[in-house]
C-alpha positions in Angstrom: -115.9 98.5 -66.6 -115.3 98.9 -70.4 -113.3 96.1 -71.7 -111.8 94.9 -74.9 -110.7 91.3 -75.7 -107.7 90.2 -77.7 -107.4 86.7 -79.5 -105.2 84.9 -81.8 -102.1 84.5 -79.8 -100.1 81.3 -79.7 -96.8 79.6 -80.4 -95.2 80.5 -83.8 -91.8 79.9 -85.5 -89.4 82.7 -86.2 -90.2 84.2 -89.5 -93.9 83.1 -89.3 -96.9 85.2 -89.1 -99.8 85.5 -86.8 -102.9 87.7 -86.7 -104.3 89.2 -83.4 -107.9 90.5 -83.0 -109.3 93.0 -80.7 -113.0 93.1 -80.2 -114.7 95.7 -78.1 -118.3 96.9 -77.5 -119.7 99.4 -79.9 -119.8 102.1 -77.3 -115.9 101.7 -76.7 -115.0 101.2 -80.1 -116.9 103.9 -82.1 -115.0 107.1 -82.7 -112.0 105.7 -80.7 -108.4 105.4 -81.8 -107.0 101.9 -80.8 -103.5 101.1 -79.9 -101.6 97.8 -79.5 -99.0 97.4 -76.6 -96.9 94.5 -75.7 -95.1 93.4 -72.6 -92.2 90.8 -72.5 -91.3 88.9 -69.4 -89.4 91.2 -67.1 -89.9 94.2 -69.4 -91.9 97.4 -69.3 -95.1 97.8 -71.4 -94.1 98.9 -75.0 -96.1 100.7 -77.6 -96.6 98.6 -80.8 -98.7 100.8 -83.0 -102.1 102.5 -83.2 -105.0 103.5 -85.6 -107.3 106.2 -85.9 -111.1 105.9 -85.7 -111.8 105.4 -89.3 -108.5 103.6 -90.3 -107.2 106.5 -92.1 -104.0 106.9 -90.1 -101.7 104.3 -88.4 -98.3 104.6 -86.7 -95.9 102.1 -85.7 -93.0 101.6 -83.3 -89.5 101.4 -85.1 -89.0 97.8 -83.8 -92.0 96.6 -85.8 -92.3 99.0 -88.7 -92.4 97.2 -92.0 -93.4 93.9 -90.4 -96.6 94.7 -88.4 -99.7 96.3 -89.8 -102.8 97.5 -87.9 -106.4 97.7 -89.5 -109.9 97.9 -88.3 -113.4 96.7 -89.3 -115.9 99.1 -87.7 -118.8 97.2 -88.9 -117.6 94.3 -86.5 -115.9 96.5 -83.8 -112.7 94.7 -84.4 -109.1 95.8 -84.7 -106.5 93.5 -86.1 -102.7 93.4 -85.5 -101.0 91.6 -88.6 -97.6 90.4 -87.6 -95.1 89.0 -90.2 -91.5 87.9 -90.1 -91.7 87.4 -86.4 -88.5 87.2 -84.2 -88.0 85.7 -80.9 -87.8 89.2 -79.3 -91.4 89.8 -80.4 -92.4 87.2 -77.6 -94.7 89.1 -75.3 -98.3 89.5 -74.2 -100.0 91.8 -76.6 -102.7 94.1 -75.4 -105.2 96.4 -77.2 -106.3 99.7 -75.8 -108.9 102.3 -76.6 -108.2 106.1 -76.5 -111.8 106.5 -75.3 -111.6 110.4 -75.4 -110.0 110.7 -79.0 -110.8 109.6 -82.4 -107.3 110.6 -83.6 -104.3 108.6 -82.7 -102.7 109.7 -79.4 -99.4 107.9 -79.4 -97.3 105.8 -77.1 -98.3 106.7 -73.5 -100.3 103.9 -72.0 -101.6 106.0 -69.2 -103.7 108.0 -71.9 -105.8 105.1 -72.8 -109.0 104.6 -71.0 -109.9 100.7 -71.8 -107.6 97.7 -72.0 -107.9 94.1 -72.8 -106.6 91.3 -70.7 -103.7 90.4 -73.2 -103.0 87.6 -75.4 -99.6 85.7 -75.4 -97.5 85.4 -78.4 -94.5 83.3 -78.3 -91.8 83.2 -81.1 -89.5 80.0 -81.2 -86.2 80.4 -82.7 
């Protein structure tokens, strides 16, 4: 089964920053839009943002706009989620997902993504 692997999570203080990475096989990564989702304890999985296959287009949920940014390095098959000015409500398990049938961004529906990572925990302390 195709897989992605997130890394970079941990404990961070409010107003701090952290960068998450998502690594994938070339077969999964190439020409695939990639999205980040998150799921807080007792909450539904929430779309965070996404990036097109070449990095030319990005989109973000209103809750993170202006604080989070997504980029990708196709030479290393890695997507990054840079998170700044973190708030306690950003505490969640963060997942990356590949739109394995689309190079363009496909938006916030989790069921549209064909490959997922196992997630990485980010905890923001107040």
